[in-house]
N, C-alpha and C positions, 0 to 999 in steps of 0.2 A: 504494500500500500504506500502511496506517495502523498505526502502532506506538504503544502506550499504555504509560505508566509509572505505577505506583501508588505512593502513599506509605504505603499501609496505614492511612490515617486512617479512623476509624470512620464518618466522614461520606461517604466516597466512594460507598459502596453506597446509603445512604439518600437522598442527594441526586442521585447519578448523575453523577459526574464522575471525571476522571483527573488526577493531578498534572501530567502533560504528555502531549501528543499530537504525534506527528511524522507528517506527510504529505509524501512526497517529501523536499525539502530544507528544509521549513519546520517549526519546532517552536514550539508554543504552550505556555507554562508557566502553569498556573492561579495565581490569587491565592495567595500563600504568606505565612504568618505565622511568627513565632518560637515554634513549638510543638515540644516533644520529649516523646514518650510521653504525649501528651494534656495536657501542662502547658505554660503559657506560660513562656518563659525570658527573662531580663533584664527583669523587670518594672520599670516606671518608667524604663527606659533606652532611648529611641528609637534612639540611635546604635548600640548593641550589638544591638538587635533587628534593625535594618536589615542590619548585617554578617552576623548569623546567617542571615537570610533569603537574602541573596545567595549565601552559601556553600551553602545548600540548592539554590538554583537552579543553581549551577555543578555540583553533584553530579548533579542530574537531567539536565542537558545532557550531561554526560560519559557517562551511561548510554545516551545516544542518539547517540554519536559526534560530539559537539559540545563547545562550551565558551563561556565568557563572550565570547570574541573574536567569536563569531558573532551576538551579541545586537544587534538593530537597533532595538529599542523596549523601553522599560520604562514601566510605569504604577505610580506610587507613591500609595498611599492613606494619609493621615495622620488619626489621631483628633484631634490638636491641631495646628492650622496653625502654631503657634509652634515646633513641632519640626522645621520644614523645614530649618533650617541644619544641625542635627545629622545628620538623615537624608541630606541632600544631601552632607555631608562623607563619610559612609560610602559612598554611591553613587559619589562621585568617586574614592575609594580603589580601587575595583574597575574603574570605567568611565572613568577620567580620560583615557586614551588611546584608548579604543574609541569613546566619545562617541555612544551610541545616541540616537535620538529619545527624549524623556522627557516624561511628564506627571506633575505632582505635584498631588494633589487632596485637599482637606480634606473629610472625611465627618462626619456627625453622630454615628456610633457604629460600633463593631465588634461582632462576635458575642460576644466575651469582653471585658469592660472592661479587662483587663490587656494586651490587644493594642493597640499604639500605631501599628503600621505593617503594611501589607500590600503586597506587590509582585508584579506580573505581568511576564512577559517574552515577547518574540517573538524567535526566532533564525532566521536563514536561513544554511544551510551553503553556502558558496561553493565 
């Protein structure tokens, strides 16, 4: 059985995606940015953008009877490679004891220039 969670973002229908999809005990959370009501929050602040994003991911996981403790993999996309320490610090504050597999990748651009970080997550409910 497949369960989908929507974020109600205007792009979900036009692009054709869900915020998260749960199949069995596996949850995939789509790339998430620090956006509230269509506006980027914490502009110029990669640390707080990362914290905001992880809180969104946690909220989505809770809707699917899971939580950050079930995350086994994160993928972090950075607009500026120099932000890795600040974003890593935020990631460590949430995942320091969970320690999922993690990739941190610098990309050439984001859809909105104010977006500094995008994070995906995979969770497996044990």
